[in-house]
N, C-alpha and C positions, 0 to 999 in steps of 0.2 A: 504494500500500500504506500502511496506517495504522501509525504508530509512536506509542507512548504515552509521554507526558512527565509529569514531576512539577513542580508549582509549590509553592513554600513560602509559606504564609500563617500569620503569627504562630507560626512554629516548627514547624508541622505539615505533613506531606507530603500534598498533595491530588492526586487523580488526574484527569488530563484527557487528551484525545487530539487529536493534530494530525499533519500530515505533516512529515517531517523526513528528513535524511540523516546518517549518522555521518561521522566525519572521513576515513574511507577512501573515501568517495564511493559506497559500496554502500548501497542501500536495505535496511533491516532492520526487523523488528518483526512482530507478529501482531495481528489484530483482537481486541478485548476489553479489559477493564479491566486496568490494570497501571501500572507506573511506570518511568521512566527515571532512572537514577543516573549521575552523571558521575565519571570518574576523570581526574584532572589529570596532565599530564606537563610537567615543566620540564627543558629541556636547551638547549644551543646549537644552534639549528636553522638558523642562518646564520653566515657567517664561517668562520674557519680551523678551528674545532673541530666544524663541522657534520657531518663524515663520521661521527663516533661519536655525535653528538647525534641525528642522524636515525635511526641504528640503534636508539637507545633508544625514540624515538617509535613507530617501526613495529613494534618488538618488542612494545610495549604494545598497539598497535592489533590485532595478530594475536590476542592473548589476549582482548581485548574481543570481537572477531569470533567467536572460538571459543565464548566464553561465551554469546553471543546465539544462535548457530547450534545449539548443543547444549543450550540451556535449562538452564544450570548453576544458575541461581536462578529457579525458577518464578515467573512474574508480573513479573519484573524484566528490563528491557533496560538495557544499559550503553552509554555513549558516551564518547569521548575528548575532552578539551580540552587541546590541546598549546600551550604557551607557550614562546617563544624568550627565553632569558636572555642570549644573546650572550656567554656565559662571564663575565658581569659580576656581581659580588656584589650591587650595588644593584638591578640589574634582576631578579635572582633573588628578592630580598626583596619587590619590588613584585609579582612574579608570585605569590608565596606569599600575599600579602594578597588578590590578586584571586581566587585559588582558594578560600581560606577564606571569602571574602565571597559566593561562589556557593553558595547553599543546596541545590544538587543534587549538589555534590561530596562524595564520601565518603572520598576518600583521594588521595594523589599519589605519582607515581613520578618519581624524579630527585632531585637534578640529576646532571650529569656531574662537575663540579668540586667538590672539597672546600671550596675557599675560598668558593664560592657557597653551599654547604650551610650554612656557619657563619652566614650572614645569614638563612637561611630557618627554621632549627630552632625559634627562639623563636616565630615567627609561627604555625607549625603547632601547637606545644605550647599556645599560648594559646587556640587554637580546639579543642584536644583532637582533632586530626585526624591520622591516620596518614600518615607519609611514609616511603617505602622507596626507597633509592637502589640502582640496579644497578651503580654505578660508584665511589662515594666510598670512599677507602681510608685517609684520615687517622685514626689511632687515637683522637685526642681527641674526635672526633664522637660516639663511643659510650662512651668510657671516661674522659672528662674531661681537662683540660689537664695534670694530673699523673699521666697514665696509667702512666708507667713506675714510679712509686713508690706510688701510691694510686689505684686504679681506682674511679671513681664515675660512674655513668651520668647525664649531664646532662638528657636528655629521654626520657621513656618513649614518646613518639610517633614517635621516629626509629629506623628499622631499615635494614639493608642486606643485599643478596644478594651483595655483593662482600666478599672478605676484606680484611684491613688491610695497611697498609704495613709494620707490624711483621713480618708474615709474608713479605710480598713482598720487602722489602729484605733480609731474612735469607736467603730462597731464592736471590736473585740473588747475594749474597755467597758462598754455599755453592757455587753452580754456577761462579762466576768462579774461585774458589780451588781447589776440588777437581775440578771438571769440565773447565774450560778450562786449569787449571794456571797461572793468571795470578798474579803476585806483587806487581806494582807498579801501583796504580790512581791515576788522576787523577780527582777527583770534582768535578762541576760541578752547580749547580742554578739554577733560574730565580727564586728568592726567593719563590715562591708557597707557599701552605700545603701543597699536595700535593708539589710538587717538592722543596722544602727538607726536608720531613719524610722523604721517601723516601731522599734522598741521605744524610741524617744516620744513618739506620738502616743503610744499606749500609756507610757509613764505619765505624761502630762494629763491625759484625759481621765485615767483611773483616779488620780489624785483630785482632779476637779470634781469628780462625781462623789467623792467622800472616802475613797479607799486610801490605803497606806502602802507606799512602796517601801518595804523594809530594807532593801538593799539592791544595788545594781552591780553587775560584773560583765566581763567580756571574755570571749574565747577566740581562738584562732581557727580559721578554716583548715581542715586537715588534722586537727587534734583528735586523739583517740582516748586519752585517759583524762577523765573529768573528776577524779577522786577529791581533789581540793575544792572544786566548785560544789560538789555534792555535800561535803562537810559544811560549807558555808550556808547552803540552803537549809540543811537539816537543823542547824543551830539558830536560824533566823526566825523560826516560827511561822514562816509563810504558809498560806493555804492554797497558793497558786504559783506556778512558775511560768512567767511569760518569756518566750524566746523569739528574738528577731534574727532570722537566718534561714538556711536551707535544711532539708531533711537529713543530710549526711551526718552532721554533728548532733542534731536534736534527737535522732533515733538512738544514738549512743548515750546521750545525756539522760533521756527518760529511762533507759534500761538500767544504767548504773544508779540512778536515783531510786528507782523502785527496788532494785536488788539490795540497796542499803536500808530499806525499810521506810523510806519517805513516800508515803502514799498520797501524794498530791498530784493533780493533773498538770501536764505541760500544755500550754496554749501557745500556738504560733500563727504565722500568716500563711499565705498561699504558697510560699516556698517550701512548706512542709507537706502540702496537699498532693500526695502521691502514694500509690500502693507500696512503693519502695520503703517508705517510712515504717509502715506496719510490718512489712516483711523483715526489715532490719532489726526493729525493736522487739518483735515477737509479742508475747502476752503482756509485757509491761506497758505497751502502747494503749491498752484498753482504758478507755475513759479520757484519753487525751483529745485535744480540740485544735481546730484550725479555722481561720476565716479564709474564704476564697471569693473571687470575683463572680458576680452574676448569680444566677440560680442554677441548680443542678441540670446539666444538659439532658439527662434522661427523663426530666419532667417537662421538657419543652417539646410540644408536638412537632414544631418545625425542625427539630434536631433529630427526629426519629430515623429518617433515612440516612443522615450523616453517620449516626452511630452504627446502624446496620452495615453500611458500606465499609466503615473502618474495621468492623469485626470480620466481615466477609473477605476482605482483602488480606486479613491476617497481619495487619500492620503492627509493628512493635511500638513500645512506648505506651503512654497513658493519655487518652484523649480527654479525660475528665477535667483536668485542670485548665488547659488552654487550647485544646484541639479545635473546639467549636469557635473560639474567638479568633484563632488563626484562619479558619475558614471564612469568617466574616471580614477579617482584615484583607484577605486575598480578594474576596468578592468586591470590596470597596475599590481596590486598585483596578480590577477588571471593568467595573461599571464606569470608572473615571476614564478609562481608555475608550469605552463606547461613547461616552459623552463628548470626548474630543473628536472622535470620528463623525458623530452626528452633527456637530457644529461645523464640520468641514466638508459638508456635502456627502457624507457617508464614507469618506476616505481618511486614512490616518494622515496627520501632518507629515510631510516628507522628511523633516529634520528631527532627529532623535531628541535633541535638546529642547526643541519646541514642544514635542510630544510629552517629554518628562514634565515640563513646566505646566502644561495643560492638565496633566494627571494630578499634580499637586493641587491645582485649583479645583479640580473635580472632586477629589477626596474631601477637601474642606467643605464642599457643598453636599456631601453624602446625606441621604435621607431615604432609607429603605428598611424594610423588615428583613432582618437577617435571621439565622437559625438561633441566635442568642437573644433576639429581641430587636428593638429599633436600633439601627446603626446611624449615628450622626455625631458630629463633633462640635464642641464649643469654640470660643475664640482662642483658646490656648492649645487646641488640638486634643483635648481630653474627651473621652466618651461622655455622652449625656446619659448613659445607662448607669445609674448609681446603685443598683441592687447588689447586695452581698449575701453570703450564706455562711453560717457556722456549721461545721461538720464535727462529729465526734466519733471516735473509734468504738464501735459496738460489735461484739462477736467477730472481731478480726476484719472489719470493713468500715469504711467511712460512711456515716449516715447523717444526712442533713437534719439539723435540729432547730434551726432558726434561719429565716430569710427576711430581708428587709433593708432599710437604710439606717445610718447612724442615728437619725432623729427618732426612729422608732424605739430606741433603747436608752434614751437619755432620761 
């Protein structure tokens, strides 16, 4: 079967035909003149964060496959270019350079980690190419480093379908204090952009509600022995441990905490929301909690086919955390390409830089029903979908126990 690809010559899209396969391994394409555009994905596809990273990759892949199958943009076929950042900021920056240098790429989905995003934003902005993360939650990415006092959008090319830590941390604090009736929290973070920011917001909001933060501490990513930390928590009298960071360290912390006889729940953010956390911690994870963006994908009628496809394809990773949000992020890019073509008499702009610019504008104007709900962005590039969910480990699986917005729990 023939698939049509585009080659860039002096900035113009030229149409040629050749045989190819998309990243899913499925042949796609129709005979005739047309063009193939690439959507980049950056996420940790190997290593300890790969469970959620692969969920992002394959969520985007399903959107690309749906666009091609249903001819969302007549005359255009899409393919995915997935790059592994290994959760390393320097690697993410290199990947961003690679994607912007590929003159068939019209936009990128990712990354997973906020710290990685910080190194990528300027690269995409310099190329005027859209970047949509389904997972980043650090407020400063969209609202600037002084976001608490003076919100200013740093990059018009950066968007996200995930809500921010400002809301996630407040939602967790509200549920801990008013839902769980916890009064004394011990707060720990991993010193990273995401973890430290999330812990700081929880800390502030928990105290504002009337709770007491009995102590704070920090760990390093990659640490394995948390004996000293466990002793501090045990002696603090805390009835809750709040952790800002990923599942790698938190799974070990909760196991060592419970093994030491400290039977208090560990509560974290969406960086812990993966089956890997439960698998690594085992029975000690029972009763632990996380907040995650949006509402459970398996409760959304629009996501039913997406979930079935993910399972039928046998894709690795976990779609539950960000897969559906990666699907909607990818769809937003594809719809922006269609808008650019529609505004140009049904043809793509001949210059790739012009097309990228128009895709940025099109994503800003997004307004459609995605599989996670309404997809649109505010003046900062943040999603207008502010829904969050608290999940708790029950009988070895994450179970949704509360859904809403931070205001619902104040």
